[in-house]
C-alpha positions in Angstrom: 0.4 0.0 -0.3 0.7 3.1 -0.9 -1.6 5.4 -0.2 -4.5 7.1 -0.6 -6.4 7.3 -4.2 -9.8 8.5 -5.9 -10.0 7.8 -9.1 -14.3 9.7 -9.5 -16.4 8.7 -7.1 -14.2 5.7 -5.3 -11.9 6.6 -3.2 -9.0 3.7 -1.6 -5.7 2.5 -1.2 -3.2 3.1 -3.8 -0.8 -0.1 -4.5 1.3 -1.3 -6.6 1.0 -4.9 -8.4 3.7 -5.9 -9.6 4.9 -3.3 -12.3 1.7 -1.7 -12.3 -1.0 0.7 -9.8 -4.5 -0.3 -9.0 -6.9 1.4 -6.7 -8.0 -1.1 -3.7 -11.4 -0.1 -2.9 -12.8 -2.9 0.1 -11.5 -6.5 -2.2 -12.1 -4.7 -5.6 -9.0 -4.3 -7.1 -9.3 -1.9 -10.1 -5.8 -1.3 -12.5 -5.5 1.9 -13.1 -5.1 3.3 -17.1 -1.7 2.3 -19.1 -1.2 6.7 -18.2 -1.5 6.6 -14.9 0.8 4.2 -14.1 3.7 6.3 -16.4 2.0 9.4 -14.4 2.7 7.4 -10.9 6.3 5.2 -12.4 8.0 9.1 -12.4 6.6 9.8 -9.7 7.6 7.8 -7.6 11.1 7.2 -9.3 13.3 9.1 -6.6 11.3 7.1 -3.5 12.9 4.2 -1.7 10.7 1.5 -1.3 9.3 0.8 2.5 9.8 -1.9 4.2 8.0 -2.0 7.5 6.5 -5.2 9.7 3.6 -5.2 11.0 3.6 -5.6 14.9 0.0 -5.9 16.3 -0.3 -4.1 19.7 0.7 -6.1 23.4 -2.5 -7.1 24.6 -3.6 -5.1 27.7 -2.1 -6.2 30.7 -4.6 -7.4 33.5 -5.4 -5.6 36.7 -4.3 -7.4 39.1 -7.4 -9.9 41.0 -8.8 -7.2 44.3 -8.1 -8.4 47.5 -10.5 -8.1 50.2 -9.9 -8.3 54.0 -12.8 -9.4 56.5 -11.8 -8.6 59.6 -13.0 -10.4 62.5 -15.5 -9.6 65.0 -15.1 -10.5 68.9 -17.8 -11.4 70.7 -17.6 -11.2 74.2 -18.2 -14.7 75.5 -20.5 -14.2 78.3 -19.7 -14.9 82.3 
């Protein structure tokens, strides 16, 4: 994925598949025209490829269970 793109009323992600640029909207992939590919290739020629590894966020740590202290009641014994 390279960024976001609009084509007419469609807006989605701009991706590169092989040597061609495509517009990805949901699970639908639309190849862009030859002139669009040529313009995008010229615009991105000086960019270095970004190698990003997705790291899922760390799961939230569970809080320690509450500690309940129940004091004993002392009942005086009758005499």
